[in-house]
Each structure stands twice: as C-alpha cells, then as structure tokens.
C-alpha positions as CSV (number, residue, x, y, z in Angstrom):
1,M,0.0,0.0,0.0
2,K,2.8,2.4,1.0
3,K,4.6,1.6,-2.3
4,R,1.4,2.4,-4.2
5,L,1.1,5.8,-2.5
6,V,4.7,6.6,-3.4
7,N,4.2,5.7,-7.0
8,L,1.0,7.7,-7.1
9,G,2.8,10.7,-5.6
10,M,5.6,10.4,-8.2
11,F,3.0,10.2,-11.0
12,L,1.3,13.4,-9.8
13,L,4.6,15.2,-9.5
14,I,5.4,14.3,-13.1
15,L,2.0,15.6,-14.2
16,V,2.7,18.9,-12.4
17,V,6.1,19.3,-14.1
18,L,4.7,18.5,-17.5
19,A,1.9,21.0,-17.0
20,G,4.4,23.6,-16.0
21,C,6.4,23.0,-19.2
22,A,3.3,23.2,-21.3
23,S,2.3,26.5,-19.7
24,E,5.8,28.0,-20.4
25,G,5.5,27.0,-24.0
26,S,2.2,28.9,-24.5
27,S,3.9,32.3,-24.1
28,S,6.8,33.7,-25.9
29,T,8.0,35.7,-22.9
30,K,10.6,33.8,-20.8
31,S,12.4,34.7,-17.7
32,D,15.5,32.8,-16.6
33,G,16.4,34.2,-13.2
34,D,17.1,37.9,-13.7
35,V,17.2,37.7,-17.5
36,L,14.0,38.5,-19.5
37,T,13.9,36.9,-22.9
38,L,11.6,38.5,-25.5
39,R,10.7,37.2,-28.9
40,L,11.1,39.9,-31.6
41,N,9.5,39.5,-35.1
42,N,11.3,41.4,-37.9
43,S,8.8,41.7,-40.8
44,N,11.7,42.5,-43.2
45,N,14.2,40.0,-44.6
46,G,16.9,40.6,-42.0
47,T,19.6,41.9,-44.3
48,D,17.8,45.0,-45.6
49,L,18.6,48.6,-44.7
50,H,16.1,48.9,-41.8
51,S,17.3,45.6,-40.2
52,N,20.9,46.8,-40.3
53,A,20.3,50.4,-39.4
54,F,17.6,50.0,-36.7
55,T,16.5,46.5,-35.7
56,A,20.0,45.0,-35.2
57,K,21.3,48.1,-33.5
58,W,18.3,48.5,-31.3
59,V,18.6,44.9,-30.1
60,K,22.3,45.1,-29.4
61,Q,22.1,48.5,-27.6
62,V,19.2,47.5,-25.4
63,E,20.9,44.2,-24.4
64,E,24.1,46.0,-23.6
65,K,22.6,49.0,-21.7
66,S,20.4,46.6,-19.7
67,G,23.5,44.9,-18.4
68,G,22.3,41.6,-19.7
69,K,18.9,41.8,-18.0
70,V,17.1,41.4,-21.3
71,K,17.8,39.1,-24.3
72,F,16.0,38.9,-27.6
73,E,15.1,36.0,-29.9
74,V,14.9,37.5,-33.4
75,F,12.9,36.0,-36.2
76,A,13.0,37.6,-39.7
77,N,11.7,37.2,-43.2
78,Q,8.2,35.9,-42.1
79,E,9.9,32.9,-40.5
80,L,7.6,33.0,-37.6
81,V,4.8,35.4,-38.4
82,P,3.5,36.3,-41.9
83,L,3.0,39.9,-43.0
84,G,-0.2,41.4,-41.7
85,E,-0.4,39.0,-38.7
86,E,1.8,40.9,-36.4
87,V,-0.9,42.6,-34.3
88,N,-2.8,39.3,-33.8
89,S,0.5,37.6,-32.9
90,L,1.2,40.2,-30.3
91,S,-2.2,39.7,-28.8
92,S,-1.9,35.9,-28.7
93,G,1.6,36.0,-27.2
94,T,3.2,34.3,-30.2
95,I,5.6,37.2,-30.3
96,D,6.5,39.9,-27.8
97,I,7.7,42.6,-30.2
98,A,6.9,43.5,-33.8
99,G,10.0,45.3,-34.8
100,P,9.0,46.5,-37.3
101,F,5.6,46.0,-38.5
102,L,4.2,47.7,-41.6
103,P,1.0,49.6,-40.7
104,T,0.2,50.8,-44.3
105,Y,-0.3,47.2,-45.4
106,Q,-3.4,47.2,-43.1
107,P,-5.1,50.5,-44.0
108,D,-8.4,49.4,-42.5
109,Q,-6.8,49.1,-39.1
110,F,-4.2,51.9,-39.4
111,P,-5.8,54.5,-41.7
112,L,-3.7,57.5,-40.8
113,S,-0.2,55.9,-40.8
114,D,0.5,56.6,-44.5
115,V,0.4,60.4,-43.9
116,T,4.3,60.0,-43.9
117,M,4.0,58.8,-47.5
118,L,2.6,62.1,-48.8
119,P,4.9,63.7,-51.4
120,L,7.4,66.4,-50.2
121,L,9.4,69.0,-51.9
122,K,12.5,68.4,-49.8
123,S,13.3,65.6,-47.5
124,D,15.8,62.8,-46.6
125,T,15.8,60.1,-44.0
126,A,17.3,62.2,-41.3
127,I,14.4,64.7,-41.6
128,A,11.8,61.9,-41.8
129,Q,13.3,60.0,-38.8
130,K,13.0,63.0,-36.6
131,A,9.6,64.1,-37.9
132,H,8.2,60.5,-37.5
133,A,9.5,60.3,-33.9
134,D,7.9,63.6,-33.1
135,L,4.7,62.4,-34.6
136,L,4.5,59.3,-32.4
137,S,5.4,61.3,-29.3
138,S,3.2,64.3,-30.2
139,D,0.8,65.6,-27.5
140,V,-1.3,67.4,-30.1
141,E,-4.9,66.3,-29.8
142,L,-6.3,65.4,-33.2
143,Q,-9.8,64.1,-32.4
144,D,-11.8,63.4,-29.3
145,G,-8.9,64.5,-27.1
146,K,-6.6,61.8,-28.6
147,T,-3.1,62.2,-30.1
148,F,-1.9,60.5,-33.3
149,A,-0.4,57.5,-31.4
150,E,-3.5,57.1,-29.3
151,L,-5.9,57.3,-32.3
152,E,-3.8,55.0,-34.6
153,Y,-2.3,52.5,-32.3
154,G,-3.7,52.8,-28.8
155,K,-7.1,51.7,-30.0
156,H,-5.5,48.4,-30.9
157,G,-4.0,48.0,-27.5
158,L,-0.5,48.7,-28.8
159,V,2.5,50.6,-27.3
160,V,4.6,52.0,-30.1
161,L,8.1,53.4,-30.6
162,P,9.5,54.9,-33.7
163,G,11.3,52.7,-36.2
164,M,13.3,54.7,-38.7
165,P,11.3,55.4,-41.9
166,T,12.7,54.5,-45.3
167,P,14.7,56.9,-47.3
168,E,12.7,59.2,-49.6
169,Y,10.7,57.3,-52.2
170,T,11.2,57.8,-55.9
171,L,10.0,56.4,-59.3
172,G,11.8,53.4,-60.9
173,T,10.9,51.7,-64.1
174,V,12.0,48.6,-66.1
175,K,13.2,48.0,-69.6
176,D,13.0,51.0,-71.9
177,K,10.3,52.9,-69.9
178,E,12.1,56.1,-69.2
179,L,10.3,58.9,-67.4
180,K,11.2,62.2,-69.2
181,T,7.9,63.7,-70.3
182,A,4.3,63.8,-68.9
183,A,3.3,61.4,-71.7
184,D,5.7,58.8,-70.4
185,F,3.6,58.3,-67.2
186,K,0.4,57.4,-69.1
187,N,-1.0,53.9,-68.3
188,I,2.2,52.4,-66.9
189,A,1.7,50.0,-63.9
190,L,3.6,51.0,-60.8
191,R,3.7,49.2,-57.5
192,A,2.5,51.4,-54.7
193,G,3.0,50.6,-51.0
194,G,0.1,52.5,-49.5
195,R,-3.0,54.6,-50.1
196,A,-1.0,57.9,-50.4
197,H,1.2,56.4,-53.2
198,E,-1.9,55.0,-54.9
199,I,-3.4,58.5,-55.1
200,F,-0.1,59.9,-56.3
201,V,0.4,57.3,-59.1
202,K,-3.2,57.9,-60.3
203,E,-2.6,61.6,-60.3
204,L,0.4,61.0,-62.6
205,G,-1.9,59.2,-65.1
206,A,-0.4,55.8,-64.3
207,E,-2.0,52.6,-62.8
208,P,-1.3,51.9,-59.1
209,V,-0.8,48.2,-58.2
210,S,-1.0,47.2,-54.5
211,M,1.1,44.2,-53.3
212,T,3.5,43.2,-50.6
213,W,7.3,43.5,-51.1
214,S,7.5,39.7,-51.2
215,D,5.5,39.6,-54.4
216,E,7.1,42.6,-56.0
217,F,10.2,41.1,-57.5
218,E,8.4,38.4,-59.4
219,A,5.8,40.9,-60.7
220,L,8.6,43.1,-62.1
221,S,10.4,40.1,-63.5
222,R,7.5,38.8,-65.5
223,G,6.3,42.2,-66.7
224,A,3.2,42.5,-64.6
225,L,4.7,45.8,-63.3
226,D,6.4,48.6,-65.3
227,G,8.0,49.9,-62.2
228,N,7.6,50.9,-58.6
229,V,7.5,53.7,-56.1
230,R,10.5,52.8,-53.9
231,S,13.6,54.2,-52.2
232,V,16.8,53.5,-54.1
233,G,18.1,52.0,-50.8
234,D,15.7,49.1,-51.4
235,Y,17.0,48.2,-54.8
236,E,20.0,46.1,-53.9
237,P,18.6,44.3,-50.8
238,Y,15.5,43.1,-52.7
239,G,17.2,42.5,-56.0
240,F,15.5,45.4,-57.8
241,D,18.8,46.6,-59.1
242,E,18.8,43.6,-61.4
243,I,15.5,44.7,-62.9
244,I,15.1,48.5,-62.5
245,T,16.8,50.2,-65.4
246,N,15.6,53.8,-64.9
247,S,15.1,55.9,-61.8
248,V,14.4,59.5,-60.9
249,T,16.4,61.6,-58.3
250,G,15.6,64.9,-56.8
251,I,12.1,64.0,-55.6
252,A,10.8,62.8,-52.3
253,I,7.5,60.9,-52.6
254,G,7.2,60.5,-48.9
255,H,8.7,57.9,-46.5
256,F,7.4,54.5,-45.6
257,P,6.6,54.3,-41.9
258,L,8.2,51.5,-39.8
259,I,6.7,50.9,-36.4
260,W,8.1,49.1,-33.3
261,A,5.2,47.7,-31.2
262,M,4.3,45.7,-28.2
263,S,0.9,44.9,-26.7
264,E,0.0,46.9,-23.7
265,E,-0.3,43.7,-21.7
266,G,3.2,42.6,-22.8
267,W,4.7,46.1,-22.1
268,K,3.4,46.1,-18.5
269,K,5.4,42.9,-17.9
270,V,8.7,44.6,-18.8
271,P,10.4,46.2,-15.8
272,E,10.3,50.0,-15.9
273,D,14.1,50.4,-16.1
274,I,14.1,48.2,-19.3
275,Q,11.1,50.1,-20.7
276,K,13.1,53.3,-20.3
277,I,16.1,51.9,-22.1
278,M,13.9,50.6,-24.9
279,K,12.4,54.0,-25.4
280,E,15.7,55.9,-25.2
281,V,17.5,53.7,-27.7
282,A,14.6,53.9,-30.3
283,Y,14.4,57.7,-30.0
284,D,18.2,58.2,-30.0
285,L,18.5,56.2,-33.2
286,S,15.7,58.2,-34.8
287,Y,17.2,61.6,-33.8
288,E,20.9,60.9,-34.3
289,S,21.5,58.1,-36.8
290,T,22.6,59.2,-40.3
291,E,23.1,55.6,-41.5
292,K,20.1,55.5,-43.7
293,V,21.0,58.8,-45.4
294,D,24.6,57.6,-46.0
295,F,23.3,54.3,-47.2
296,N,20.9,55.8,-49.7
297,L,23.6,58.0,-51.2
298,Q,25.8,55.0,-51.6
299,A,22.9,53.0,-52.9
300,V,22.5,55.4,-55.8
301,E,26.2,55.0,-56.7
302,N,25.9,51.2,-56.5
303,A,22.8,51.3,-58.7
304,K,24.6,53.4,-61.3
305,K,27.4,50.8,-61.4
306,K,24.8,48.1,-61.9
307,G,23.5,50.0,-65.0
308,V,20.6,51.9,-63.5
309,K,20.1,55.1,-65.4
310,F,19.2,58.1,-63.3
311,I,17.5,61.3,-64.4
312,D,17.2,64.3,-62.0
313,Y,13.8,65.9,-61.6
314,S,15.3,69.3,-62.6
315,E,16.4,67.7,-66.0
316,M,13.0,66.3,-66.9
317,D,10.8,67.9,-69.5
318,A,8.8,70.9,-68.2
319,S,5.6,68.9,-68.7
320,A,6.9,66.1,-66.5
321,Q,8.0,68.5,-63.7
322,E,4.6,70.3,-63.8
323,L,2.8,66.9,-63.7
324,I,4.8,65.7,-60.6
325,K,4.2,69.0,-58.8
326,K,0.5,69.0,-59.5
327,A,0.2,65.4,-58.6
328,S,1.9,66.0,-55.3
329,V,-0.5,68.8,-54.3
330,N,-3.5,66.9,-55.4
331,T,-2.3,63.8,-53.5
332,W,-2.4,65.8,-50.2
333,K,-5.8,67.2,-50.9
334,T,-7.3,63.9,-52.0
335,W,-5.8,62.1,-49.0
336,I,-7.2,64.7,-46.6
337,D,-10.7,64.6,-48.2
338,A,-10.8,60.8,-48.1
339,K,-9.9,60.6,-44.4
340,E,-12.4,63.3,-43.5
341,K,-15.2,61.4,-45.3
342,E,-14.3,58.4,-43.2
343,G,-14.8,60.5,-40.1
344,L,-11.0,60.7,-39.4
345,P,-9.0,63.9,-38.7
346,G,-7.4,64.0,-42.1
347,L,-6.8,67.7,-42.2
348,E,-5.4,67.9,-38.7
349,T,-3.1,64.9,-39.2
350,A,-1.8,66.2,-42.5
351,K,-1.1,69.7,-41.0
352,L,0.7,68.1,-38.0
353,W,2.9,66.0,-40.3
354,R,3.6,69.0,-42.5
355,D,4.6,71.1,-39.5
356,L,6.9,68.4,-38.1
357,V,8.6,67.9,-41.5
358,V,9.2,71.6,-41.9
359,K,10.4,71.9,-38.2
360,N,13.0,69.3,-39.0
361,G,14.3,70.8,-42.2
362,G,12.0,69.6,-44.9
363,S,9.6,71.5,-47.1
364,V,6.2,71.0,-48.8
365,P,4.5,72.7,-51.8
366,E,3.2,76.2,-51.1
367,E,-0.4,75.1,-51.4
368,I,0.1,72.7,-48.6
369,M,1.8,75.3,-46.4
370,N,-1.3,77.4,-46.8
371,L,-3.7,74.7,-45.5
372,K,-5.7,76.1,-42.6
C-alpha cells in the first residue's frame, strides 16, 4: 500500500512538471532568473537597410545597456509570423515585439499611418526620422482628445516606438520605360505601398498596383509591373537593381513608416528600467543616426554601377515637372478629403505632419503650407 502511494505521488509530480512545461511553451516571454527573454519578429528580410540600421542596433544596444537583464530571440523574413499578422500575434503571445511591422499594409486598421508617404518638396531620411519620432510622441490632440499615437495604435492595445522610416521614395521603371515627359507616365503600372502612393500614381496618369514586397520582385520580372515607387536604398537588398533600369532623383515621394510595437499587456510585464532603455534607444536612433542617409547615397552610386540610369527631376521635361508638382499637391488634398469622409481627422493629421517635416528641415508645396 505504501509503495502504491509513493508511485501515485511520483505520478502526480510528473504531471505537475509537464503541465508547467506546457504552460511555459504557451507564451513567448521567458524569464531565466534575472534575464528577461523577448521574442522579436522582424517583418523584413533581416539583411535589408532597416534591419541593419535600426533593428539589429536597437537589439544590441538594449541588451548592452540593460547589463544583460534582457535578451531577444529575433525572427525575420516571415519565418515566424506572416506579414499582416503581427498585431494578432502580439495579442496571442506568439511574439512579444513587432520590430518593425508595416501599418500601411493594413489601412483598414491603421488608416492614418500613411500620412508620412505624402509627397514632399525636400526631405531625406534624417528629416523623416525626426519628424516621425515627433509624430509618435506628439501631444497634439487630433480628435476626441486623442493624439496621433492614441488614435492610430492605442485603440488596438499597442504601445509603439519609432522605427526609422525609409529613405525618400522615388520612381523606378524597367526595360525602356524612361520617365522624361508627362506622356511617359500614361497607363504604366507602378507598384504602390500605401494609399497615399496609390493616389499619387493615379494623379500621374499611371496605374497603381498594390502588393507586398514579397511579391514585387516576381511581378517586375515577368512584366506584370512597369516599375515601382521605392527608395533606391531598397534596390539592392531586394534584387530590384537587377530589374530596374531607370530611376528619378531629386524628388521625395514621402517615406514608408516602420513601427516598433508591443501589446499593452506585454509592455506592462517589462520592468520600468528596461522600458526606459527601450524608449531611449529607439528615439536616440531616430534623432541621431545618419546611417540611412549615407546608405541611400551609396545605394545610388551602387545602382549606377549596376547599370541603372538616373534622371534628375530638374532635368526632366517641363511637362513632367509640372505633372509631378501638380500630382503632389492633389495627393495631399485627395488624401485629406478621403480621411475626412471616413470620419477621421485627415486635415489635422496632415497639418501636424507638415509642420513636423518643416520643423526638422524639410519643405512641402506652397499650397500645402497654406492649408488652414
């Protein structure tokens, strides 16, 4: 009888241990003594500009500044979570951090995020990084007493930090489709990464095509696309320098926003001293790093060596220059009207972004400066 009780006790102990192991496996957050391990999902391919300039540096600096109190398990290139599933994966605990996720791919959930993709007269990554960081930390109330970050991300239960936006977007085309005159834009198919770019492409008289970056290379290769709206810094990492033959310099068709996010529930589990380090590193990189600016300049030179032919905006036919200028202004106005019709603060959001761009050294068309 005594032996039976011992065996029963051992059996119950084993069940308790197994249950504990199963419970640990249901959450991505792990704590080993004083070390907090967080699972970070990088939506990009892990070797691209953003991964090198922001994600890898952010991870390294946070680990170092925490004195080893936090470690990260990094998954990239949709290895763990497919594009568009980051928010659900944060909520379910599959991942702890989306760094980055791409909000403009989900316009129904994040309808104001592509304000950063509105065309600008003058900008570069340093300007955009600072303006975007200011946008996420802004205390300006846009609607119902809520700030941009509260309206756009807080309603989804997210805590967000600035990733560094892409270098300025431009127009690239394949084969013999050079963009010199207004007529060259007619009816060509260009990949657009968000609503603002779709409006801009339409205003040029071209056809916008929406797709994720993972489908873009194949579409360009088989002729389903005539070109794209991209930063030159994206050409080499994604292989576009093997396909794009012509590109425009001297224009800034906005910047793609990249967001760092955790769920509010997950954020609360992070010790306050680690939270502070996470914030400081993200904002320091946004305000101080020039890596993306330098990289983009080098990317243009590399693309030239690969045979990409560049034409500066100032050297384009007068009809093309006028078309691009008019398309830029109309894009802002159309974007604002569309958001207002949806019950969103389109005008106030656009004005806030405009003011932050100008504050940090950029410029916008005069008609946009005159918005009231």
